[in-house]
PyMOL CGO cylinders between C-alpha atoms (Angstrom):
from pymol import cmd
from pymol.cgo import CYLINDER

trace = [
    CYLINDER, -24.47, -45.20, -13.86, -21.92, -47.76, -14.96, 0.3, 1, 1, 1, 1, 1, 1,
    CYLINDER, -21.92, -47.76, -14.96, -21.57, -50.71, -12.65, 0.3, 1, 1, 1, 1, 1, 1,
    CYLINDER, -21.57, -50.71, -12.65, -18.02, -51.74, -11.79, 0.3, 1, 1, 1, 1, 1, 1,
    CYLINDER, -18.02, -51.74, -11.79, -17.18, -55.41, -11.51, 0.3, 1, 1, 1, 1, 1, 1,
    CYLINDER, -17.18, -55.41, -11.51, -15.35, -56.00, -8.27, 0.3, 1, 1, 1, 1, 1, 1,
    CYLINDER, -15.35, -56.00, -8.27, -11.85, -57.14, -9.14, 0.3, 1, 1, 1, 1, 1, 1,
    CYLINDER, -11.85, -57.14, -9.14, -10.22, -59.24, -6.46, 0.3, 1, 1, 1, 1, 1, 1,
    CYLINDER, -10.22, -59.24, -6.46, -7.59, -61.88, -6.05, 0.3, 1, 1, 1, 1, 1, 1,
    CYLINDER, -7.59, -61.88, -6.05, -8.24, -65.32, -7.51, 0.3, 1, 1, 1, 1, 1, 1,
    CYLINDER, -8.24, -65.32, -7.51, -6.52, -68.49, -6.39, 0.3, 1, 1, 1, 1, 1, 1,
    CYLINDER, -6.52, -68.49, -6.39, -6.61, -71.28, -8.97, 0.3, 1, 1, 1, 1, 1, 1,
    CYLINDER, -6.61, -71.28, -8.97, -5.68, -74.76, -7.79, 0.3, 1, 1, 1, 1, 1, 1,
    CYLINDER, -5.68, -74.76, -7.79, -5.19, -78.01, -9.64, 0.3, 1, 1, 1, 1, 1, 1,
    CYLINDER, -5.19, -78.01, -9.64, -6.83, -80.84, -7.70, 0.3, 1, 1, 1, 1, 1, 1,
    CYLINDER, -6.83, -80.84, -7.70, -4.74, -84.04, -7.86, 0.3, 1, 1, 1, 1, 1, 1,
    CYLINDER, -4.74, -84.04, -7.86, -1.38, -83.82, -6.09, 0.3, 1, 1, 1, 1, 1, 1,
    CYLINDER, -1.38, -83.82, -6.09, -1.89, -80.08, -5.55, 0.3, 1, 1, 1, 1, 1, 1,
    CYLINDER, -1.89, -80.08, -5.55, -4.85, -79.80, -3.16, 0.3, 1, 1, 1, 1, 1, 1,
    CYLINDER, -4.85, -79.80, -3.16, -5.39, -83.49, -2.50, 0.3, 1, 1, 1, 1, 1, 1,
    CYLINDER, -5.39, -83.49, -2.50, -3.88, -86.92, -2.91, 0.3, 1, 1, 1, 1, 1, 1,
    CYLINDER, -3.88, -86.92, -2.91, -6.06, -89.73, -4.24, 0.3, 1, 1, 1, 1, 1, 1,
    CYLINDER, -6.06, -89.73, -4.24, -5.38, -93.35, -5.06, 0.3, 1, 1, 1, 1, 1, 1,
    CYLINDER, -5.38, -93.35, -5.06, -6.50, -92.92, -8.69, 0.3, 1, 1, 1, 1, 1, 1,
    CYLINDER, -6.50, -92.92, -8.69, -3.88, -94.08, -11.19, 0.3, 1, 1, 1, 1, 1, 1,
    CYLINDER, -3.88, -94.08, -11.19, -3.60, -94.14, -14.97, 0.3, 1, 1, 1, 1, 1, 1,
    CYLINDER, -3.60, -94.14, -14.97, -4.42, -97.65, -16.22, 0.3, 1, 1, 1, 1, 1, 1,
    CYLINDER, -4.42, -97.65, -16.22, -2.18, -97.98, -19.28, 0.3, 1, 1, 1, 1, 1, 1,
    CYLINDER, -2.18, -97.98, -19.28, -3.18, -100.69, -21.71, 0.3, 1, 1, 1, 1, 1, 1,
    CYLINDER, -3.18, -100.69, -21.71, -6.89, -100.49, -20.91, 0.3, 1, 1, 1, 1, 1, 1,
    CYLINDER, -6.89, -100.49, -20.91, -9.81, -99.17, -22.93, 0.3, 1, 1, 1, 1, 1, 1,
    CYLINDER, -9.81, -99.17, -22.93, -10.26, -96.19, -20.59, 0.3, 1, 1, 1, 1, 1, 1,
    CYLINDER, -10.26, -96.19, -20.59, -6.93, -95.50, -18.95, 0.3, 1, 1, 1, 1, 1, 1,
    CYLINDER, -6.93, -95.50, -18.95, -8.44, -92.62, -16.94, 0.3, 1, 1, 1, 1, 1, 1,
    CYLINDER, -8.44, -92.62, -16.94, -11.39, -94.65, -15.56, 0.3, 1, 1, 1, 1, 1, 1,
    CYLINDER, -11.39, -94.65, -15.56, -10.22, -94.27, -11.95, 0.3, 1, 1, 1, 1, 1, 1,
    CYLINDER, -10.22, -94.27, -11.95, -10.14, -90.47, -12.33, 0.3, 1, 1, 1, 1, 1, 1,
    CYLINDER, -10.14, -90.47, -12.33, -13.83, -90.53, -13.33, 0.3, 1, 1, 1, 1, 1, 1,
    CYLINDER, -13.83, -90.53, -13.33, -14.83, -92.30, -10.14, 0.3, 1, 1, 1, 1, 1, 1,
    CYLINDER, -14.83, -92.30, -10.14, -16.20, -89.82, -7.56, 0.3, 1, 1, 1, 1, 1, 1,
    CYLINDER, -16.20, -89.82, -7.56, -15.18, -92.17, -4.75, 0.3, 1, 1, 1, 1, 1, 1,
    CYLINDER, -15.18, -92.17, -4.75, -11.50, -91.63, -5.62, 0.3, 1, 1, 1, 1, 1, 1,
    CYLINDER, -11.50, -91.63, -5.62, -12.02, -87.97, -4.73, 0.3, 1, 1, 1, 1, 1, 1,
    CYLINDER, -12.02, -87.97, -4.73, -14.22, -88.44, -1.70, 0.3, 1, 1, 1, 1, 1, 1,
    CYLINDER, -14.22, -88.44, -1.70, -11.69, -90.85, -0.16, 0.3, 1, 1, 1, 1, 1, 1,
    CYLINDER, -11.69, -90.85, -0.16, -8.78, -88.51, -0.92, 0.3, 1, 1, 1, 1, 1, 1,
    CYLINDER, -8.78, -88.51, -0.92, -6.58, -86.81, 1.65, 0.3, 1, 1, 1, 1, 1, 1,
    CYLINDER, -6.58, -86.81, 1.65, -5.86, -83.08, 1.73, 0.3, 1, 1, 1, 1, 1, 1,
    CYLINDER, -5.86, -83.08, 1.73, -2.37, -81.76, 1.07, 0.3, 1, 1, 1, 1, 1, 1,
    CYLINDER, -2.37, -81.76, 1.07, -0.70, -78.69, 2.58, 0.3, 1, 1, 1, 1, 1, 1,
    CYLINDER, -0.70, -78.69, 2.58, -2.16, -76.23, 0.05, 0.3, 1, 1, 1, 1, 1, 1,
    CYLINDER, -2.16, -76.23, 0.05, -5.64, -77.00, 1.40, 0.3, 1, 1, 1, 1, 1, 1,
    CYLINDER, -5.64, -77.00, 1.40, -4.78, -74.73, 4.33, 0.3, 1, 1, 1, 1, 1, 1,
    CYLINDER, -4.78, -74.73, 4.33, -3.96, -71.89, 1.93, 0.3, 1, 1, 1, 1, 1, 1,
    CYLINDER, -3.96, -71.89, 1.93, -7.18, -72.50, -0.02, 0.3, 1, 1, 1, 1, 1, 1,
    CYLINDER, -7.18, -72.50, -0.02, -9.18, -72.31, 3.22, 0.3, 1, 1, 1, 1, 1, 1,
    CYLINDER, -9.18, -72.31, 3.22, -7.36, -69.18, 4.35, 0.3, 1, 1, 1, 1, 1, 1,
    CYLINDER, -7.36, -69.18, 4.35, -7.89, -67.23, 1.10, 0.3, 1, 1, 1, 1, 1, 1,
    CYLINDER, -7.89, -67.23, 1.10, -11.50, -68.43, 0.87, 0.3, 1, 1, 1, 1, 1, 1,
    CYLINDER, -11.50, -68.43, 0.87, -12.14, -67.14, 4.40, 0.3, 1, 1, 1, 1, 1, 1,
    CYLINDER, -12.14, -67.14, 4.40, -10.56, -63.80, 3.41, 0.3, 1, 1, 1, 1, 1, 1,
    CYLINDER, -10.56, -63.80, 3.41, -13.19, -63.49, 0.66, 0.3, 1, 1, 1, 1, 1, 1,
    CYLINDER, -13.19, -63.49, 0.66, -10.98, -64.22, -2.34, 0.3, 1, 1, 1, 1, 1, 1,
    CYLINDER, -10.98, -64.22, -2.34, -12.19, -66.35, -5.24, 0.3, 1, 1, 1, 1, 1, 1,
    CYLINDER, -12.19, -66.35, -5.24, -11.07, -69.98, -5.19, 0.3, 1, 1, 1, 1, 1, 1,
    CYLINDER, -11.07, -69.98, -5.19, -11.16, -71.91, -8.46, 0.3, 1, 1, 1, 1, 1, 1,
    CYLINDER, -11.16, -71.91, -8.46, -10.37, -75.54, -9.19, 0.3, 1, 1, 1, 1, 1, 1,
    CYLINDER, -10.37, -75.54, -9.19, -8.79, -76.25, -12.58, 0.3, 1, 1, 1, 1, 1, 1,
    CYLINDER, -8.79, -76.25, -12.58, -8.37, -79.98, -13.09, 0.3, 1, 1, 1, 1, 1, 1,
    CYLINDER, -8.37, -79.98, -13.09, -7.64, -82.44, -15.88, 0.3, 1, 1, 1, 1, 1, 1,
    CYLINDER, -7.64, -82.44, -15.88, -10.45, -84.62, -14.54, 0.3, 1, 1, 1, 1, 1, 1,
    CYLINDER, -10.45, -84.62, -14.54, -13.73, -85.11, -16.36, 0.3, 1, 1, 1, 1, 1, 1,
    CYLINDER, -13.73, -85.11, -16.36, -16.73, -82.98, -15.38, 0.3, 1, 1, 1, 1, 1, 1,
    CYLINDER, -16.73, -82.98, -15.38, -18.49, -86.12, -14.12, 0.3, 1, 1, 1, 1, 1, 1,
    CYLINDER, -18.49, -86.12, -14.12, -16.60, -85.62, -10.81, 0.3, 1, 1, 1, 1, 1, 1,
    CYLINDER, -16.60, -85.62, -10.81, -17.32, -81.91, -10.38, 0.3, 1, 1, 1, 1, 1, 1,
    CYLINDER, -17.32, -81.91, -10.38, -19.87, -82.56, -7.61, 0.3, 1, 1, 1, 1, 1, 1,
    CYLINDER, -19.87, -82.56, -7.61, -17.46, -84.86, -5.76, 0.3, 1, 1, 1, 1, 1, 1,
    CYLINDER, -17.46, -84.86, -5.76, -14.75, -82.17, -5.84, 0.3, 1, 1, 1, 1, 1, 1,
    CYLINDER, -14.75, -82.17, -5.84, -17.26, -79.63, -4.53, 0.3, 1, 1, 1, 1, 1, 1,
    CYLINDER, -17.26, -79.63, -4.53, -18.30, -82.00, -1.72, 0.3, 1, 1, 1, 1, 1, 1,
    CYLINDER, -18.30, -82.00, -1.72, -14.65, -82.69, -0.85, 0.3, 1, 1, 1, 1, 1, 1,
    CYLINDER, -14.65, -82.69, -0.85, -13.88, -78.97, -0.60, 0.3, 1, 1, 1, 1, 1, 1,
    CYLINDER, -13.88, -78.97, -0.60, -16.97, -78.26, 1.51, 0.3, 1, 1, 1, 1, 1, 1,
    CYLINDER, -16.97, -78.26, 1.51, -15.58, -80.65, 4.15, 0.3, 1, 1, 1, 1, 1, 1,
    CYLINDER, -15.58, -80.65, 4.15, -12.86, -78.06, 4.67, 0.3, 1, 1, 1, 1, 1, 1,
    CYLINDER, -12.86, -78.06, 4.67, -15.20, -75.08, 4.57, 0.3, 1, 1, 1, 1, 1, 1,
    CYLINDER, -15.20, -75.08, 4.57, -14.27, -74.09, 1.02, 0.3, 1, 1, 1, 1, 1, 1,
    CYLINDER, -14.27, -74.09, 1.02, -16.86, -73.21, -1.60, 0.3, 1, 1, 1, 1, 1, 1,
    CYLINDER, -16.86, -73.21, -1.60, -15.18, -72.88, -4.98, 0.3, 1, 1, 1, 1, 1, 1,
    CYLINDER, -15.18, -72.88, -4.98, -16.30, -70.03, -7.21, 0.3, 1, 1, 1, 1, 1, 1,
    CYLINDER, -16.30, -70.03, -7.21, -16.10, -72.53, -10.08, 0.3, 1, 1, 1, 1, 1, 1,
    CYLINDER, -16.10, -72.53, -10.08, -14.71, -75.99, -10.74, 0.3, 1, 1, 1, 1, 1, 1,
    CYLINDER, -14.71, -75.99, -10.74, -13.30, -76.24, -14.25, 0.3, 1, 1, 1, 1, 1, 1,
    CYLINDER, -13.30, -76.24, -14.25, -12.86, -79.83, -15.45, 0.3, 1, 1, 1, 1, 1, 1,
    CYLINDER, -12.86, -79.83, -15.45, -10.97, -79.84, -18.76, 0.3, 1, 1, 1, 1, 1, 1,
    CYLINDER, -10.97, -79.84, -18.76, -10.38, -83.59, -19.14, 0.3, 1, 1, 1, 1, 1, 1,
    CYLINDER, -10.38, -83.59, -19.14, -13.21, -84.17, -21.59, 0.3, 1, 1, 1, 1, 1, 1,
    CYLINDER, -13.21, -84.17, -21.59, -11.44, -87.05, -23.37, 0.3, 1, 1, 1, 1, 1, 1,
    CYLINDER, -11.44, -87.05, -23.37, -8.00, -88.55, -24.01, 0.3, 1, 1, 1, 1, 1, 1,
    CYLINDER, -8.00, -88.55, -24.01, -7.40, -86.21, -26.96, 0.3, 1, 1, 1, 1, 1, 1,
    CYLINDER, -7.40, -86.21, -26.96, -7.51, -82.97, -24.97, 0.3, 1, 1, 1, 1, 1, 1,
    CYLINDER, -7.51, -82.97, -24.97, -4.29, -81.01, -24.59, 0.3, 1, 1, 1, 1, 1, 1,
    CYLINDER, -4.29, -81.01, -24.59, -4.78, -80.38, -20.87, 0.3, 1, 1, 1, 1, 1, 1,
    CYLINDER, -4.78, -80.38, -20.87, -2.13, -77.66, -20.59, 0.3, 1, 1, 1, 1, 1, 1,
    CYLINDER, -2.13, -77.66, -20.59, -3.69, -75.65, -23.45, 0.3, 1, 1, 1, 1, 1, 1,
    CYLINDER, -3.69, -75.65, -23.45, -7.19, -76.15, -22.03, 0.3, 1, 1, 1, 1, 1, 1,
    CYLINDER, -7.19, -76.15, -22.03, -6.03, -74.99, -18.60, 0.3, 1, 1, 1, 1, 1, 1,
    CYLINDER, -6.03, -74.99, -18.60, -4.33, -71.96, -20.16, 0.3, 1, 1, 1, 1, 1, 1,
    CYLINDER, -4.33, -71.96, -20.16, -7.61, -70.98, -21.89, 0.3, 1, 1, 1, 1, 1, 1,
    CYLINDER, -7.61, -70.98, -21.89, -9.54, -71.18, -18.61, 0.3, 1, 1, 1, 1, 1, 1,
    CYLINDER, -9.54, -71.18, -18.61, -6.82, -69.21, -16.82, 0.3, 1, 1, 1, 1, 1, 1,
    CYLINDER, -6.82, -69.21, -16.82, -7.11, -66.42, -19.40, 0.3, 1, 1, 1, 1, 1, 1,
    CYLINDER, -7.11, -66.42, -19.40, -10.82, -66.04, -18.64, 0.3, 1, 1, 1, 1, 1, 1,
    CYLINDER, -10.82, -66.04, -18.64, -10.15, -65.92, -14.89, 0.3, 1, 1, 1, 1, 1, 1,
    CYLINDER, -10.15, -65.92, -14.89, -7.36, -63.36, -15.36, 0.3, 1, 1, 1, 1, 1, 1,
    CYLINDER, -7.36, -63.36, -15.36, -9.76, -61.07, -17.26, 0.3, 1, 1, 1, 1, 1, 1,
    CYLINDER, -9.76, -61.07, -17.26, -11.96, -60.75, -14.18, 0.3, 1, 1, 1, 1, 1, 1,
    CYLINDER, -11.96, -60.75, -14.18, -9.44, -60.45, -11.34, 0.3, 1, 1, 1, 1, 1, 1,
    CYLINDER, -9.44, -60.45, -11.34, -6.66, -58.05, -10.47, 0.3, 1, 1, 1, 1, 1, 1,
    CYLINDER, -6.66, -58.05, -10.47, -4.28, -60.73, -9.25, 0.3, 1, 1, 1, 1, 1, 1,
    CYLINDER, -4.28, -60.73, -9.25, -4.39, -64.44, -10.09, 0.3, 1, 1, 1, 1, 1, 1,
    CYLINDER, -4.39, -64.44, -10.09, -2.33, -67.16, -8.43, 0.3, 1, 1, 1, 1, 1, 1,
    CYLINDER, -2.33, -67.16, -8.43, -2.09, -70.54, -10.18, 0.3, 1, 1, 1, 1, 1, 1,
    CYLINDER, -2.09, -70.54, -10.18, -0.90, -73.70, -8.39, 0.3, 1, 1, 1, 1, 1, 1,
    CYLINDER, -0.90, -73.70, -8.39, -0.27, -76.95, -10.26, 0.3, 1, 1, 1, 1, 1, 1,
    CYLINDER, -0.27, -76.95, -10.26, 2.04, -79.96, -10.02, 0.3, 1, 1, 1, 1, 1, 1,
    CYLINDER, 2.04, -79.96, -10.02, 2.50, -80.51, -13.76, 0.3, 1, 1, 1, 1, 1, 1,
    CYLINDER, 2.50, -80.51, -13.76, 5.49, -78.88, -15.47, 0.3, 1, 1, 1, 1, 1, 1,
    CYLINDER, 5.49, -78.88, -15.47, 3.74, -78.49, -18.86, 0.3, 1, 1, 1, 1, 1, 1,
    CYLINDER, 3.74, -78.49, -18.86, 0.74, -76.76, -17.26, 0.3, 1, 1, 1, 1, 1, 1,
    CYLINDER, 0.74, -76.76, -17.26, 3.08, -74.40, -15.42, 0.3, 1, 1, 1, 1, 1, 1,
    CYLINDER, 3.08, -74.40, -15.42, 5.10, -73.71, -18.56, 0.3, 1, 1, 1, 1, 1, 1,
    CYLINDER, 5.10, -73.71, -18.56, 2.06, -72.76, -20.67, 0.3, 1, 1, 1, 1, 1, 1,
    CYLINDER, 2.06, -72.76, -20.67, 0.74, -70.51, -17.89, 0.3, 1, 1, 1, 1, 1, 1,
    CYLINDER, 0.74, -70.51, -17.89, 4.05, -68.82, -17.12, 0.3, 1, 1, 1, 1, 1, 1,
    CYLINDER, 4.05, -68.82, -17.12, 3.74, -66.13, -19.80, 0.3, 1, 1, 1, 1, 1, 1,
    CYLINDER, 3.74, -66.13, -19.80, 0.25, -65.10, -18.64, 0.3, 1, 1, 1, 1, 1, 1,
    CYLINDER, 0.25, -65.10, -18.64, -0.48, -62.21, -16.30, 0.3, 1, 1, 1, 1, 1, 1,
    CYLINDER, -0.48, -62.21, -16.30, -0.61, -64.41, -13.21, 0.3, 1, 1, 1, 1, 1, 1,
    CYLINDER, -0.61, -64.41, -13.21, 1.63, -65.71, -10.48, 0.3, 1, 1, 1, 1, 1, 1,
    CYLINDER, 1.63, -65.71, -10.48, 2.48, -69.33, -11.18, 0.3, 1, 1, 1, 1, 1, 1,
    CYLINDER, 2.48, -69.33, -11.18, 3.68, -71.82, -8.58, 0.3, 1, 1, 1, 1, 1, 1,
    CYLINDER, 3.68, -71.82, -8.58, 4.71, -75.41, -9.26, 0.3, 1, 1, 1, 1, 1, 1,
    CYLINDER, 4.71, -75.41, -9.26, 4.01, -77.64, -6.26, 0.3, 1, 1, 1, 1, 1, 1,
]
cmd.load_cgo(trace, "trace")
């Protein structure tokens, strides 16, 4: 007997300025201009935005919720903890901001392709125009926020 993988809806959210607002800023002219984005406290002290309600709703309906962020994976646990405050357990948190040389939009597109392969319908929410542009030709519903 062949086992069928359950194909459902997936909701993929960027973190910063999509699900939450934080005080982290790019520090131009410094050795590590993204240092504030690697600080878990910047996430834990963040405030939820309106899409958090949608994330909670679709999570409670049993759909897969994914986080796809340009942040480094050193803050994955902080993002998970932040989401749990709102009763959301992400299926996966994909942190693609490994270093300053990463093309974030291309990295996000690659992750989206793998999520699309395993779900019937995928919704992608992001606040960055380049990320939206590179995802717009994929088999998913893209929404710039």
